[in-house]
C-alpha positions in Angstrom: -6.5 -16.8 -4.3 -5.1 -13.9 -3.2 -6.4 -10.6 -4.9 -3.2 -8.4 -5.6 -4.4 -4.8 -5.7 -2.2 -1.6 -6.5 -1.8 1.6 -6.6 1.2 0.0 -5.6 0.6 0.5 -1.9 -2.7 -1.6 -2.9 -1.1 -4.3 -4.1 0.8 -5.1 -0.6 -2.9 -4.5 1.0 -4.6 -7.1 -1.2 -1.9 -9.3 -1.3 -2.2 -9.7 2.4 -6.0 -9.9 2.4 -6.8 -13.2 0.4 -10.5 -14.0 -0.4 -12.9 -13.1 2.0 -16.7 -14.0 2.3 -17.5 -10.4 3.2 -20.0 -8.5 1.0 -19.0 -5.1 2.0 -16.4 -3.2 4.2 -15.4 0.2 5.5 -11.7 0.7 6.7 -10.2 3.8 8.3 -6.8 4.1 9.4 -4.0 6.4 10.8 -0.4 6.4 11.2 2.5 8.5 12.1 6.1 8.4 11.3 8.5 10.5 13.7 11.2 12.9 12.7 13.7 11.7 10.2 16.9 13.4 8.6 16.7 14.2 4.8 20.3 13.2 3.7 22.1 15.9 1.8 20.0 18.7 3.2 22.1 20.0 6.2 19.9 20.0 9.4 16.6 19.2 7.6 14.0 16.7 8.9 10.4 15.5 7.9 7.6 13.5 9.7 4.8 12.3 8.4 0.7 11.3 9.4 -1.1 9.3 6.9 -4.8 8.8 6.7 -6.7 6.2 4.9 -10.2 5.5 3.9 -10.9 2.4 2.1 -14.2 0.8 1.3 -15.0 -2.3 -1.3 -16.2 -5.8 -1.6 -14.6 -9.0 -3.0 -14.2 -7.5 -6.5 -13.8 -3.7 -6.1 -12.2 -1.6 -3.8 -12.3 2.4 -3.6 -9.1 3.9 -1.6 -8.5 7.5 -0.5 -5.1 8.4 1.0 -4.1 11.9 2.3 -0.5 12.5 3.8 0.5 15.3 5.7 4.2 16.4 6.0 5.9 18.3 8.8 9.3 19.8 7.6 12.0 21.5 9.8 15.1 23.0 9.0 13.8 24.2 5.5 11.1 26.0 4.0 7.9 23.4 3.5 7.9 22.4 -0.1 4.6 21.1 0.2 2.3 20.7 3.3 0.1 17.6 1.9 -0.6 15.1 -0.8 -3.5 13.0 -1.7 -4.0 10.0 -3.5 -7.3 8.2 -5.1 -7.5 4.6 -6.4 -10.0 2.3 -8.1 -9.1 -1.3 -8.0 -11.2 -4.3 -9.8 -10.2 -7.8 -9.6 -11.3 -11.4 -10.2 -9.8 -14.9 -9.5 -11.0 -18.4 -9.8 -10.0 -22.2 -10.7 -9.6 -23.5 -14.3 -8.3 -27.1 -13.6 -8.4 -28.8 -10.4 -5.7 -27.4 -8.2 -4.7 -24.7 -10.6 -6.2 -21.2 -10.4 -5.6 -17.6 -11.8 -6.0 -14.0 -10.5 -6.4 -10.9 -12.7 -7.0 -7.1 -11.8 -6.6 -3.4 -12.8 -6.1 -0.5 -10.5 -6.6 3.2 -11.8 -4.9 5.8 -9.3 -3.9 9.4 -9.2 -1.7 11.3 -6.6 -2.0 15.1 -6.6 -1.2 18.2 -4.4 -4.1 20.6 -5.3 -4.5 20.6 -9.0 -5.7 17.6 -11.1 -5.0 16.9 -14.7 -6.1 13.7 -15.8 -4.1 13.7 -19.1 -0.8 13.5 -17.1 -1.9 12.5 -13.7 -2.3 8.7 -13.8 -1.2 5.4 -12.8 -2.7 2.3 -14.6 -1.6 -0.9 -12.8 -2.6 -4.2 -14.7 -1.5 -7.7 -13.1 -2.3 -11.5 -13.8 -1.1 -14.6 -12.9 -1.6 -18.5 -11.7 -1.8 -20.2 -8.5 -1.4 -23.9 -7.4 -2.6 -25.5 -4.2 -0.1 -27.7 -3.0 -2.0 -28.9 -0.1 -5.2 -27.9 1.4 -5.1 -24.2 2.8 -1.6 -23.7 1.1 -1.1 -22.3 -2.2 1.8 -20.9 -4.4 1.2 -17.9 -6.8 3.1 -16.5 -9.6 2.7 -13.5 -11.8 3.4 -10.0 -12.9 2.3 -6.6 -12.7 2.9 -3.4 -14.6 2.4 0.3 -13.8 2.2 2.9 -16.5 2.4 6.5 -15.5 4.0 9.8 -17.0 7.3 9.4 -15.3 8.7 6.0 -15.0 6.7 2.9 -16.0 7.2 0.0 -13.6 7.2 -3.8 -14.1 7.2 -6.1 -11.1 6.9 -10.1 -10.5 4.5 -11.4 -8.1 5.7 -14.7 -6.4 5.0 -16.2 -3.2 3.3 -18.7 -1.0 -0.3 -18.0 0.8 -1.2 -20.3 3.8 -4.4 -20.3 6.3 -6.9 -17.9 7.0 -6.7 -15.1 9.1 -10.0 -15.9 11.0 -8.6 -19.4 11.7 -6.6 -20.3 14.8 -2.8 -20.6 14.3 -0.6 -19.2 11.8 -1.8 -17.8 8.4 -0.6 -15.0 6.1 1.4 -14.4 2.7 5.2 -15.0 2.5 5.6 -13.1 -1.0 7.2 -10.4 -3.2 6.2 -7.4 -3.2 4.3 -7.9 0.2 4.5 -10.2 3.1 2.4 -10.5 6.1 2.1 -13.1 8.9 -0.4 -13.6 11.6 -0.7 -15.5 14.5 -4.1 -16.0 16.0 -4.3 -17.7 19.8 -7.9 -16.9 20.2 -11.0 -15.9 18.2 -10.9 -12.4 19.8 -7.2 -11.5 19.3 -4.1 -12.1 16.9 -1.0 -10.9 16.2 0.5 -9.5 13.0 4.0 -8.4 11.3 3.9 -6.9 7.8 6.6 -5.9 5.5 5.8 -2.5 4.3 6.0 -1.2 0.8 5.2 2.4 -0.4 5.6 3.5 -4.2 3.3 6.4 -4.7 3.6 9.1 -7.6 1.9 12.4 -7.0 1.8 15.4 -9.3 2.6 18.8 -7.5 0.2 22.0 -7.8 0.3 24.3 -10.9 1.7 27.0 -8.7 4.3 24.9 -6.5 7.3 26.4 -5.2 9.0 23.3 -5.6 8.3 22.3 -9.4 5.3 23.8 -10.8 3.1 20.8 -12.4 6.1 18.6 -11.6 6.0 15.3 -9.8 7.2 13.6 -6.8 8.0 9.7 -6.4 7.7 8.4 -2.8 9.2 5.1 -2.3 9.8 3.5 1.1 10.3 0.3 2.8 9.5 -0.9 6.5 8.2 -3.3 8.9 5.0 -3.3 11.4 4.1 -5.5 14.2 0.9 -5.1 16.2 -2.4 -6.7 17.6 -5.7 -7.2 15.9 -8.7 -7.2 18.3 -12.2 -8.9 17.1 -14.5 -8.0 19.8 -17.5 -9.1 17.6 -17.6 -10.5 14.1 -18.4 -7.1 12.2 -15.7 -5.1 13.9 -11.9 -5.5 13.9 -9.4 -3.1 15.4 -5.8 -3.1 14.7 -3.2 -1.3 16.4 0.8 -1.7 16.7 4.2 0.1 16.0 6.0 0.5 12.5 9.4 1.7 11.4 10.5 2.7 7.9 14.0 2.1 7.0 14.4 2.8 3.6 12.7 5.8 2.1 13.5 8.1 -1.1 12.0 11.0 -2.5 12.7 11.4 -6.3 11.6 15.0 -8.0 10.5 15.2 -11.5 9.8 18.4 -13.7 6.7 18.7 -15.7 8.0 16.9 -18.6 8.8 13.7 -16.3 12.4 14.3 -16.3 14.2 13.5 -13.4 15.7 16.5 -11.3 16.9 15.4 -8.2 16.7 12.4 -5.4 16.5 12.8 -1.4 17.1 9.9 0.9 15.4 10.0 4.3 16.8 8.1 7.4 14.9 5.5 9.2 11.9 6.6 11.3 9.7 5.1 13.7 5.9 5.4 14.5 2.7 3.6 14.9 -0.4 2.9 13.6 -4.5 2.5 14.2 -7.0 0.8 11.8 -10.8 0.3 12.4 -12.6 -2.2 9.9 -16.1 -2.8 9.9 -17.6 -5.9 7.7 -21.1 -6.3 6.7 
């Protein structure tokens, strides 16, 4: 059964990475998004570079994300933001074709300073699954995220089919994340992903934007790329991506919404290196 992880970006990653026999993995990735206009701020643009390091096994994942922002046309409100997340999960079967999945993610996003009492994101999720035919499973559940600004509740629903290592089609067509892979060879495959970003960060104590305030980044996009597997323990992914819907919402230190800014679509690319042991 798919292991749905979250910070909420972890939800998308784990939803698309169903049960695996690998004992341990280390994954490093980088992506860039080109200049995009910030609506309502005349002449202002922003581009981003995102770097991730993820490690874990079938039951636990530790993830670090670093995002660098390059603003033009305005004074930089911040230079970079960081996010840490620890995820635990467990799934199994309880009656014939019926199964279940559970999990919990603890995360925090920050600019410079960390205050554990008001900088947190706790995300439990649970659900059931049903194998409609060999290799194809329906799943239904829910997740919630509790944080200092705006608690989030989302359904989990979709269908998972095949295994990425097998020839032919595989993936998950689901909410809140979708990925489809076609593998014509043991050494390479093609992938398409619906991208979801929902990250909350606390700004620095001396932030010139909002001291000890928060910024919530929400974005949706698509990516398409190639997966190379030259040897069993190594996997390389590369492709292009575009975010067509992005919004940044600002909150003060008390969690009250102050402003919201939409960002126009942007285009970029990604590179991902995965070692499996």
